[in-house]
ROFI-247573 format. One record per residue (C-alpha): residue in three letters; x, y, z. Coordinates in steps of 0.001 Angstrom, whole numbers, padded with zeros to 6 digits, always signed. Example, Ala and Ser with C-alpha at 12.3 -4.5 7.8 and 13.67 -1.06 7.14 Angstrom:
<pts>
Ala+012300-004500+007800
Ser+013670-001060+007140
</pts>
This chain:
<pts>
Met+094120+131300+160918
Asn+092605+134047+163105
Phe+089751+133858+165568
Ser+086488+135300+164275
Tyr+084421+135417+167446
Asn+083356+138264+169673
Ile+086340+139913+171384
Leu+084343+140469+174534
Asp+083777+136731+174906
Glu+087453+136094+174265
Glu+088606+138631+176816
Lys+086248+137251+179456
Leu+087393+133731+178751
Leu+091065+134608+178862
Met+090715+136697+182000
Asp+088985+133881+183841
Gln+091590+131409+182548
Phe+094439+133680+183711
Pro+095634+132419+187121
Leu+096372+135923+188640
Pro+094210+138945+189420
Phe+094060+140949+186188
Ala+092357+144176+185121
Lys+092285+146331+182034
Cys+092127+150126+182290
Ser+091396+152743+179672
Ile+093371+156032+179439
Arg+090877+158927+179186
Asn+092905+162092+179262
Met+096663+162232+179475
Ser+096572+165974+180285
Asp+094645+165371+183483
Asn+097087+165434+186399
Ser+094911+163320+188674
Gly+094173+159648+188899
Gln+090833+160401+187253
Met+092539+160092+183887
Met+092079+156243+183967
Gln+089154+153915+184673
Val+088783+150139+185105
Ile+086849+148675+182146
Gln+087497+144875+182573
Ala+088613+142602+185415
Asn+088697+138879+186023
Thr+087058+137145+188930
Leu+090275+137022+190986
Phe+090809+140791+190623
Lys+087230+141567+191539
Thr+087354+139319+194558
Leu+090592+140884+195803
Ile+090053+144568+194959
Phe+086383+145437+194506
Pro+083682+142824+195123
Glu+080994+145302+194062
Ala+080055+145030+190396
Thr+079529+148808+190261
Ala+083285+149375+190495
Leu+083668+148778+186763
Asn+083987+151934+184632
Lys+085008+153941+187696
Ser+088244+155825+188088
Thr+091313+153876+189190
Phe+091682+156468+191965
Asp+088368+155314+193396
Val+088916+151583+192850
Leu+092566+150717+193434
Pro+094172+150540+196886
Asp+095692+153866+197963
Pro+099368+153002+197353
Leu+098590+151665+193892
Ala+096129+154458+193036
Thr+098718+157049+194076
His+101363+155331+191941
Val+099327+155315+188720
Gly+098330+158909+189331
Ser+101883+160206+189779
Ala+103615+162442+187230
Asp+106528+159997+187039
Phe+104168+157165+186010
Arg+102500+159503+183500
Asp+105836+160356+181891
Arg+106868+156729+181598
Leu+103456+155767+180174
Glu+103710+158473+177511
Ser+107202+157451+176405
Ala+106653+153645+176563
Asp+105955+151483+173532
Pro+102826+149281+173355
Gly+103517+145941+175067
Glu+106182+147393+177368
Val+105989+146945+181141
Ile+105914+150441+182624
Ser+106491+149565+186256
Thr+106218+146913+188949
Ser+104847+148588+192050
Pro+104718+146953+195527
Phe+101836+147631+197861
Thr+100194+146218+200973
Leu+096597+145089+201183
Gly+095528+144184+204673
Asn+098343+142066+206096
Leu+099498+140767+202694
Arg+102114+142186+200380
Tyr+101489+142406+196624
Lys+103312+143576+193564
Ala+101563+145094+190549
Ser+102893+144697+187002
Ile+101566+147532+184799
Lys+101918+147188+181032
Lys+101072+149609+178253
Leu+098726+147831+175866
Ser+098130+150725+173511
Asp+097845+154492+173552
Ala+094382+153958+175026
Asp+094800+151004+177408
Ile+096979+149563+180134
Ser+096789+146272+182065
Ile+097386+145650+185747
Thr+098437+142182+186983
Leu+098742+141486+190718
Met+100789+138852+192541
Gln+101125+138037+196233
Thr+104880+138456+196834
Asp+105134+136396+200024
Arg+103644+133336+198184
Pro+104655+133694+194533
Gly+105009+129987+193857
Ala+104260+128863+190321
His+102746+132221+189358
Gln+106067+134073+189217
Glu+106551+133346+185523
Val+102897+134064+184663
Phe+103109+137416+186482
Gly+105837+138585+184161
Met+104266+137528+180871
Gly+100888+139203+181233
Leu+097565+138448+179620
Glu+098676+139052+176038
His+101367+136420+176293
Phe+098861+134143+177972
Arg+096436+134745+175087
Glu+099112+133754+172606
Ile+099783+130510+174453
Tyr+096055+129847+174705
Gln+095492+130345+171012
Asn+098477+128249+169888
Thr+098371+125407+172385
Met+098050+121869+170914
Val+095241+121092+173341
Gly+091786+122043+172152
Leu+090002+124488+174479
Leu+086376+125414+174117
Arg+083419+126665+176151
Thr+079716+126054+175811
Asp+076783+127562+177585
Ile+074542+125433+179776
Ser+072408+124510+176734
Gly+075401+123195+174804
Asn+075842+126118+172419
Ile+079492+126663+171519
Val+080702+130024+172855
Val+084483+129977+172477
Ala+087015+127625+170838
Asn+090734+128015+170270
Gln+092628+127272+167096
Ala+093504+123726+168210
Val+089784+122829+168244
Leu+089289+124224+164760
Asn+092353+122372+163460
Leu+091223+119165+165155
Leu+087780+119235+163538
Gly+088808+120703+160189
Tyr+087079+124114+160373
Asp+088586+127279+158880
Thr+086782+129798+161086
Phe+085074+129837+164400
Asn+081959+131391+162841
Glu+081506+128231+160794
Phe+082081+125989+163791
Glu+079855+127827+166306
Lys+076710+127256+164224
His+076397+123808+165747
Lys+075683+122574+169222
Ile+078291+120381+170827
Asp+076096+117255+170675
Glu+075974+117574+166881
His+079696+116840+166813
Arg+080131+114485+169728
Val+079119+110907+170587
Leu+080040+109907+174133
Ile+081699+106492+174582
Asn+082137+105756+178295
Tyr+079268+107970+179560
Asn+075760+108773+178480
Ser+074662+112427+178422
Asn+072650+112317+181632
Glu+075445+110642+183610
Leu+077997+113099+182285
Phe+076151+116292+183190
Glu+075060+114922+186566
Ala+078689+114152+187414
Val+079991+117562+186232
Asn+077242+119478+187999
Glu+077784+117523+191223
Arg+081597+117567+191348
Gly+082293+120668+189308
Phe+084592+118751+186970
Leu+084970+115388+185155
Tyr+088190+114028+183719
Gly+088850+111217+181199
Val+085641+111405+179167
Glu+086101+109469+175897
Ser+084084+110543+172896
Ser+083936+110337+169138
Trp+083753+113660+167244
Gln+082683+114175+163667
Thr+084983+116385+161633
Arg+083868+118855+159011
Asp+084430+116298+156193
Gly+082368+113641+157981
Asn+085165+111473+159381
Ala+085228+110321+162983
Ile+088050+110952+165449
Tyr+088465+109789+169031
Val+088852+112489+171700
Leu+089686+112562+175415
Glu+087794+115318+177247
Asn+088252+117104+180580
Ile+085181+119106+181556
Arg+084925+121921+184169
Leu+081803+123715+185338
Ile+082013+127556+185474
Lys+079831+129528+187855
Asn+079230+133258+188226
Gly+079523+135308+191385
Ser+076055+134192+192433
Glu+077152+130558+192221
Glu+074984+129985+189188
Ser+076235+127528+186566
Thr+076881+129489+183384
Lys+079291+127547+181191
Tyr+081160+124315+180613
Glu+084841+124538+179809
Ile+086191+121544+177868
Thr+089697+120521+176826
Leu+089984+118181+173823
Glu+092886+115827+173147
Asn+093020+113753+169959
Ile+093450+110085+170971
Ser+092505+108545+167608
Ser+095877+106868+167200
Arg+095623+105339+170657
Lys+092031+104156+170166
Ile+092803+102725+166750
Ala+095758+100868+168253
Glu+093588+099584+171121
Asn+090962+098403+168640
Gln+093601+096729+166496
Leu+095052+094939+169516
Arg+091574+093870+170612
Gln+090952+092379+167165
Leu+094352+090737+167284
Asn+093528+089069+170599
Ser+090200+087827+169245
Ile+091715+086191+166171
Phe+092921+083163+168099
Thr+089363+082252+169063
Asp+088563+082102+165338
Leu+091197+079468+164589
Gly+090112+075824+164336
Val+091741+072525+163447
Asp+091962+073021+159670
Thr+095411+074544+159068
Lys+094625+075714+155526
Gln+091514+077503+156760
Asn+093489+078959+159688
Ile+096094+080403+157334
Gln+093341+081995+155259
Thr+091757+083385+158455
Ile+095066+084936+159564
Val+095595+086569+156157
Lys+092038+087916+156163
Lys+092352+089274+159712
Thr+095654+090916+158795
Asn+093868+093008+156206
Leu+090838+093763+158385
Ile+092889+094782+161441
Leu+095447+096863+159557
Asn+092930+098256+157052
Gly+094928+097633+153884
Ala+093689+097398+150303
Cys+094527+093681+150370
Ala+096595+091153+152334
Leu+098921+088591+150773
Tyr+100847+085567+151919
Asn+103557+084929+149352
Arg+105994+082074+149772
Leu+108827+080484+147870
Asp+108372+077013+146423
Asp+110411+074120+147780
Lys+113317+074925+145444
Ala+113083+078700+146073
Glu+112723+079267+142331
Ser+109166+080592+142186
Leu+107096+082967+144283
Ile+103663+081508+145035
Leu+100631+083464+146158
Trp+099718+080880+148808
Ser+096833+082822+150315
Glu+095214+086225+149842
Tyr+092335+088403+150925
Asn+090677+091007+148711
Ala+093382+090674+146054
Pro+092572+091428+142369
Glu+091296+088423+140442
Asp+093958+088759+137755
Ile+096905+088878+140152
Asp+099650+086393+139248
Lys+099515+083317+141463
Thr+103079+082289+140510
Asp+105995+084440+139354
His+109756+084796+139558
Pro+110692+086214+142977
Glu+113230+088813+141781
Gly+111964+092373+141857
His+108885+091767+143970
Ile+108627+093775+147177
Cys+107794+090778+149347
Tyr+110916+088958+148129
Glu+113423+091784+147905
Ala+112306+093742+150986
Thr+111065+090995+153321
Ile+112180+087475+152384
Lys+115632+088129+150973
Gly+118078+088444+153830
His+115739+090182+156248
Asp+114399+089184+159634
Lys+112292+092185+160638
Thr+109177+094149+159778
Ile+109488+096255+156634
Ala+107307+099387+156309
Ile+107330+101520+153147
Ser+105136+104619+153309
Asp+105481+105632+149617
Leu+106474+103065+146997
Asn+106726+105745+144312
Glu+109936+106886+145957
Thr+111526+103394+145807
Ser+112959+101134+143106
Phe+109911+098888+143448
Phe+107954+101365+141336
Glu+109867+099936+138393
Ser+110897+096423+139526
Asp+107603+095088+140927
Pro+105011+094773+138140
Ser+102133+094923+140608
Val+103058+098406+141875
Lys+102337+100157+138571
Lys+099561+097786+137502
Tyr+097499+098217+140662
Lys+098803+101704+141625
Leu+100152+100566+144972
Arg+101593+103246+147240
Ser+102450+101642+150600
Tyr+103624+098274+151958
Leu+103869+096639+155388
Gly+105287+093135+155598
His+106973+090645+157911
Pro+108916+087444+157143
Val+107245+084043+157611
Lys+109588+081396+158982
Val+109084+077658+158781
Tyr+111415+075586+160946
Gly+113746+078607+161315
Gln+114010+079397+157611
Val+112370+082406+155927
Ile+110146+080987+153202
Gly+107629+083795+152652
Ser+106098+087064+153753
Leu+102812+088229+155213
Cys+101978+091738+154054
Ile+099338+094340+153395
Val+099519+096821+150516
Asp+097549+100027+150095
Val+096676+102351+147223
Lys+097443+105419+149296
Ser+100582+106603+151003
Arg+100483+106032+154748
Glu+102738+106038+157781
Phe+102527+102782+159706
Thr+102458+102997+163492
Glu+104664+100992+165820
Thr+101553+099151+166982
Glu+100737+098136+163398
Lys+104274+096880+162917
Lys+103996+094776+166069
Ile+100605+093427+164952
Ile+101831+092186+161584
Ser+104853+090676+163325
Thr+102568+088748+165707
Leu+100305+087599+162868
Ala+103311+086459+160818
Val+104490+084315+163749
Ala+100980+082832+164089
Leu+100958+082096+160362
Ser+104403+080466+160640
Leu+103152+078139+163375
Glu+100063+077206+161339
His+102215+076513+158267
Glu+104555+074319+160275
Arg+101527+072423+161564
His+100203+072178+158015
Ile+103477+070646+156812
Leu+103458+068196+159718
Glu+099850+067232+159008
Gln+100690+066799+155332
Lys+103537+064458+156232
Leu+101208+062525+158542
Glu+098584+062376+155778
Asp+101196+061128+153312
Ser+102281+058503+155842
Lys+098655+057552+156405
Ile+098049+057208+152681
Ala+101223+055117+152346
Ala+100109+052915+155246
Glu+096609+052583+153813
Thr+098046+051761+150400
Ala+100251+049108+151973
Ser+097279+047801+153949
Met+095147+047677+150817
Ala+097933+045860+148972
Lys+098164+043388+151857
Thr+094388+042951+151849
Arg+094341+042363+148094
Phe+097185+039894+148446
Leu+095391+038002+151212
Ala+092151+038054+149231
Asn+093924+036608+146199
Met+095718+034044+148337
Ser+092419+033117+149978
His+090850+032727+146526
Glu+093697+030625+145183
Ile+093600+028326+148244
Arg+089804+028065+148375
Thr+089483+027092+144704
Pro+091464+023804+144942
Leu+090056+023199+148438
Asn+086593+023214+146882
Gly+087593+020293+144711
Ile+089405+018444+147501
Met+086599+018774+150028
Gly+083789+018349+147534
Phe+085112+015153+145951
Ser+086041+013762+149397
Glu+082461+014297+150561
Ile+080947+012696+147457
Leu+083338+009735+147361
Gly+083022+009207+151105
Ser+079231+008979+150860
Gln+079529+006357+148057
Glu+082513+004292+149299
Pro+081517+000892+150806
Asp+085025+000154+152122
Glu+085268+001443+155708
Arg+089029+001992+155513
Lys+088802+004007+152313
Arg+085772+005913+153609
Arg+087803+006831+156726
Met+090703+008097+154591
Leu+088338+010202+152517
Lys+086847+011614+155705
Met+090334+012512+156906
Ile+091004+014300+153622
Glu+087770+016241+154052
Glu+088599+017067+157683
Ser+092110+018226+156712
Gly+090488+020524+154153
Asn+088185+021885+156855
Gln+091156+022589+159107
Leu+093037+024328+156316
Leu+089925+026363+155486
Gln+089582+027421+159125
Ile+093197+028620+159152
Val+092623+030595+155935
Asn+089440+032066+157380
Asp+091168+033111+160641
Ile+094025+034841+158845
Phe+091692+036526+156418
Asp+089235+037654+159123
Tyr+092074+039036+161244
Ser+093478+040913+158262
Met+090080+042487+157514
Ile+089611+043540+161129
Glu+093078+045083+161318
Ala+092467+046928+158037
Arg+089159+048175+159495
Lys+087257+046893+156508
Leu+084397+045501+158599
Thr+080934+046859+157874
Met+077661+046196+159670
Gln+075323+043911+157681
Lys+071885+044032+159294
Ser+069058+041654+158388
Ala+066233+039757+160100
Phe+066936+036383+161703
Asp+065514+033838+164122
Leu+067833+033519+167136
Lys+066682+030041+168169
Ser+067026+028676+164638
Leu+070458+030241+164194
Leu+071749+028758+167448
Gly+070223+025387+166624
Asp+071905+025311+163197
Thr+075260+026362+164670
Leu+075076+023697+167390
Ala+074136+021033+164844
Phe+077425+021632+163059
Phe+079327+020320+166111
Ile+077083+017353+167029
Lys+079068+014806+165038
Asp+082413+016010+166474
Ala+080934+015870+169982
Glu+079631+012341+169436
Ile+083035+011154+168218
Lys+084621+012466+171457
Gly+081752+011116+173598
Leu+080646+014585+174722
Gln+077165+015724+175591
Ile+076306+018952+173761
Ala+073077+020835+174478
Leu+071260+024132+173811
Asp+069019+025876+176388
Thr+066758+028624+174973
Asp+064103+028670+177717
Lys+065009+032266+178678
Val+064772+033579+175092
Ser+061687+035813+175191
Gln+062307+037510+171841
Ser+063687+035267+169096
Tyr+062946+037367+166011
Leu+065654+040019+165750
Val+067393+042365+163334
Gly+071175+042745+163273
Asp+074404+041435+161811
His+073721+037766+162490
Phe+076633+036717+160250
Lys+079223+038148+162638
Phe+077145+037079+165660
Asn+077082+033537+164301
Gln+080840+033656+163772
Val+081323+034644+167412
Val+079158+031751+168669
Phe+080803+029370+166187
Asn+084322+030324+167370
Leu+083418+029898+171053
Leu+081671+026557+170446
Ser+084580+025345+168331
Asn+087004+026092+171183
Ala+084710+024455+173731
Val+084494+021208+171733
Lys+088165+021342+170801
Phe+089430+021712+174385
Thr+086939+019328+176054
Asp+087803+015622+176047
Gln+085001+014425+178328
Gly+081866+015779+179961
Thr+079558+018394+178476
Val+079365+021518+176350
Leu+076327+023636+177154
Val+074997+026702+175335
Ile+072569+028859+177360
Ala+070743+031683+175593
Ala+068673+034463+177145
Thr+067258+037821+176043
His+066133+040919+177880
Gln+064623+043996+176313
Thr+065337+047665+176994
Asp+063572+050705+175587
Glu+065573+050544+172369
Asp+067331+047169+172107
Val+067040+043464+172768
Tyr+070193+042201+174470
Val+071154+038626+173576
Glu+073204+036938+176275
Ile+074975+033694+175377
Thr+076859+031566+177894
Ile+079008+028675+176636
Glu+080115+026314+179379
Asp+082438+023318+179037
Thr+084158+020786+181291
Gly+087418+020976+179360
Ile+091015+021676+180252
Gly+090289+025189+181527
Ile+092643+028189+181562
Asp+095302+029148+184071
Gln+094554+032394+185953
Glu+097674+034120+184622
Lys+096534+033306+181069
Leu+093092+034857+181496
Val+094466+038403+181126
Thr+096008+037600+177715
Ile+093559+035051+176337
Phe+091979+037557+173914
Glu+095295+038878+172576
Glu+096558+038042+169097
Phe+098675+034900+168604
Glu+098107+033725+172190
Gln+097593+029978+172585
Leu+096900+027904+175677
Glu+099450+025253+174781
Tyr+103127+025361+173859
Tyr+103226+025367+170095
Leu+105640+022399+169816
Thr+103692+020084+172131
Lys+100086+021262+171838
Lys+097352+018726+171157
Thr+094929+020980+169293
Arg+095494+022876+166077
Gly+094933+026573+165498
Thr+096444+029943+164625
Gly+096027+031621+167997
Leu+093740+034176+166366
Gly+090319+032713+167166
Leu+089618+034460+170485
Ala+091276+037700+169353
Ile+088976+037776+166325
Thr+086014+036852+168509
Lys+086590+039755+170919
Lys+087082+042261+168094
Leu+083833+041087+166468
Val+081950+041390+169780
Leu+083242+044942+170268
Phe+082371+045799+166663
Leu+078801+044652+167412
Asn+078784+046995+170446
Gly+078763+044029+172816
Glu+080778+042700+175722
Ile+082646+039444+176330
Ser+084041+037905+179517
Val+085499+034589+180669
Glu+085686+032596+183890
Ser+087882+029546+184059
Glu+089971+027309+186276
Ser+092682+025006+185055
Gly+091381+021411+184760
Lys+087758+022392+185573
Gly+086474+023935+182380
Ser+085584+027434+181172
Arg+082566+029701+180936
Phe+082452+032392+178197
Arg+079720+035026+178253
Ile+078772+037487+175537
Ser+076111+040202+175524
Ile+075215+041887+172211
Pro+072396+044344+171431
Phe+069972+043724+168532
Gln+066684+045209+167414
Ala+063375+043426+167818
Asn+061549+042393+164670
Thr+058467+040396+163736
Ile+059306+038160+160778
Lys+057695+035252+159016
Lys+057939+032241+161288
Ser+060092+029299+160378
Asn+057212+026845+160264
Glu+055366+029089+157795
Ile+058433+029127+155568
Met+058691+025362+155987
Asn+055041+024920+154947
Asp+055622+027036+151848
Gln+058585+024868+150907
Ile+056616+021638+151559
Asp+053795+022892+149332
Lys+056228+023569+146549
Gln+057873+020164+146984
His+054499+018507+146330
Glu+054254+020258+143011
Glu+055088+018241+139904
Pro+058871+018411+139359
Thr+059953+020030+136118
Lys+063246+019971+134252
Ile+065523+022810+135344
Asn+067965+024225+132757
Ile+071097+025627+134392
Leu+073984+027509+132750
Leu+077308+026971+134586
Ala+080111+029489+133836
Glu+083235+028023+135508
Asp+086799+027901+134173
Asn+088141+025342+136674
Glu+087726+021806+135320
Ala+087715+020209+138783
Asn+084892+022498+139934
Gln+082933+021785+136735
Phe+083207+018082+137397
Leu+082357+018523+141108
Ile+079166+020482+140414
Lys+078024+017907+137878
Ala+078677+015155+140416
Ile+076772+016994+143186
Thr+073746+017619+140950
Lys+073691+014208+139322
Ser+070641+013093+141297
Glu+068751+016358+140648
Asn+066341+016899+137759
Trp+068677+019504+136341
Asp+070166+019936+132872
Ile+073518+021759+133169
Thr+075269+023528+130278
Val+078952+024288+131012
Val+081026+027189+129541
Asp+084594+028239+130400
Asp+084394+032062+130574
Gly+082030+035045+130791
Glu+081989+035744+127064
Gln+080830+032197+126343
Ala+078220+032580+129104
Val+076744+035656+127380
His+076734+033861+124020
Ala+075078+030777+125534
Tyr+072468+032930+127280
Lys+071553+034696+124022
Asn+071066+031377+122244
Gly+069511+029313+125013
Asn+066710+029289+127548
Phe+067907+028911+131133
Asp+066103+028870+134485
Leu+069261+029654+136484
Ile+072849+030765+135890
Leu+075758+029717+138133
Met+078423+032375+137496
Asp+082029+032131+138610
Val+083502+035579+139244
Gln+087149+035155+138244
Met+087331+033847+134668
Pro+089501+034543+131607
Val+088383+036685+128620
Met+085415+038192+130530
Asn+084829+037998+134288
Gly+081540+037155+135980
Tyr+080679+040767+136893
Glu+080936+041945+133292
Ala+078997+038975+131981
Thr+076212+039532+134530
Gln+075867+043224+133603
Ile+075581+042363+129881
Ile+072940+039761+130615
Arg+070968+042192+132787
Asp+071091+044816+130008
Ile+069667+042257+127562
Glu+066924+041348+130045
Lys+065856+044995+130401
Glu+064977+045018+126728
Lys+063112+041704+126955
Gly+061430+042446+130286
Ile+062539+039170+131913
His+064797+038155+134830
Thr+066945+035025+135129
Pro+068333+034238+138620
Ile+072149+034373+138754
Ile+074107+032836+141663
Ala+077734+033848+142110
Leu+080247+031019+142596
Thr+083494+032485+143948
Ala+086408+031771+146214
Tyr+086393+035460+147254
Ala+084670+035149+150624
Met+084543+038707+152006
Lys+081277+040468+152746
Ser+082365+043181+150319
Asp+082718+040472+147653
Arg+079135+039401+148299
Asp+078018+043036+148150
Glu+079857+043505+144865
Cys+078136+040438+143430
Ile+074708+041764+144435
Ser+075582+045223+143073
Ala+076574+043657+139765
Gly+073054+042213+139454
Met+073452+038721+140910
Asp+070715+037247+143108
Asp+072762+035221+145590
Tyr+076253+034116+146464
Ile+077936+030771+147213
Ala+081472+030904+148585
Lys+083999+028199+147762
Pro+084623+025725+149193
Phe+081031+024708+149767
Lys+079268+021662+151189
Lys+076978+019635+148963
Gln+073912+020286+151114
Gln+074610+024030+151320
Phe+075017+024182+147554
Leu+071791+022332+146802
Glu+069723+024249+149370
Thr+070825+027623+148005
Ile+069964+026674+144402
Asn+066625+025105+145391
Ala+065679+028192+147364
Ile+066336+030438+144367
Ile+064473+028104+142002
Asn+061473+027841+144350
Asn+061277+031600+144870
Ala+061542+032170+141127
Gly+058797+029638+140562
</pts>
């Protein structure tokens, strides 16, 4: 490619670039024997400064311009003979001369039959110019035109004046004429300077190095360029041009950008390992600019190749295939431990062996092994549809990303193992919970008969001795039930099956009912038991009063159990905050107390105050542990103060919500009004498969104005319901043929068609809250857990009947 710009501009540029004084002379008349036969037609700034500062010296005879020794030399006959016989490009002579106090040497070269050049060098300080002196301007021009560094000049307005071949090659132009049509700012976008800052700096300093810019090539692509800019002034010190060198730094900038993206990837990773792996694969493609990125790995038996993750892959790509023949397996996984870069797949065996190469017209591949626990199990790669040479930076990037992916996959495997262990533990816990629930049910069912018949017979037995034995049977049943309840409650807490069950309640009434349960036991032991609610300012609350009641019950039970004489006092108080009402309960006793060293372990599981072989009181050692866990579940606090032999003081503080509910006396008045109504015959359907429980319920309700129809399973209950007219259904849950849930749902479906509703009360030995919830969800109206007390049983049924009435 040749330059196509004005030769005058080129000569001026080259002369000013040339580091030695240089002049060009034309040969006018070879027959003239005087120095007038030559004249100076061009000279660079250095030559003018040294030889003739006046601009008028141009186009004058060399005899008038050059120093005497040099003028005499070029005018001599000997010089004329050599000039005539010399070939173009040949150095005719090197002539020494003195100018002032300095010594110079002139190299005179024949350029053509019409021109010669004169190059001057100071001989007492040749330095780095010695080599330049010998080569002359023509050689310098050749270097200038063929250098790999782009060189161009613009005028002060930014119009392109001169550019060497490297600039044209860099920007994709064939000729300078095509390139010079544009101003420099049409090609360039500055990166680390704005235009004003750049020109101010150049004009002030005369130069500016390290200017980064983006240039648009002829075909519209962008390249990154490093510029050095120098200001050129004329003899009058006026700024005339900018000289700029251009160096292509696209590879460096692309690498810097890739590394910057690589560094940022780790801020995009979260806790989800699967998502992290997908993020790494996606970033691999975006950073390395491939057609798509793939993470292929072998299955656990190394028999299949699985596409574990991908980004921008074709939808129809095989997700599983045999590994043999595939690039990722043969080139990366199989026996390799390094980055594999293939610039043109058409020149490899993979063009035939890998089905994806032909199918998707793949041309290049860059991949790195993925190791898990030291073993290569897969590859991270990008593929492209064009041939490309991968840089060392790109190879390092995919290596880094493959290591990151390896770490994420190891973490994924570890998390999967932990998840499997968790599932196994939860399965075992659920099995244990089901077992305990079934055991609880199987124990509660016969206990219902034992305790129920003991209560009925005891109330009817005139013989004091027999009545006492029946009472002992009933009390033994109560103790066994408490043990079952403790074990079951502890199991539910450990399995984290507790759920909050919020409802409205009256604090004073709840505490009064709980205290009443222990009055008889206290009287037998000769204890005074009392409740102080004077500091309860807000009695109507909303919260899980079932668990709260269990906490108070457990603490009161311990107080009565471990106090042989004196008092048991319950003090209640409330104080309200902006959001909650805190209930504070203090339970004081004058019992045996607790040793100081025991206070730190009193709430731990299986801890008991007495040695298990000699202790006076019965228990599992779970009561206080359950109590503390329930208090914490209710977002409360519990503490204890005690001294051996002087009693104990337990304090709890639990937050509830305030609520205005219907007052107890209003409810009582409603019930009294209904009791004055004329009693009517109540028809009750009892579905119960246990004969003892059938007999017990009939015995309990003997004095009531109730007519009870008994069936043995759910299917019979549905049949009886279809053919009868019942005011209430008592439904056992666990029955043969058809259980209580199924029977209830069938009955409710029938009622939807008829537009009626018959109250159904669940009778079950399953005593969990979730069991109650399941009963309600199945369509039942209430729930009675076995074993039950006679009074509790009658009150629940009467309440349902009265509400239905």
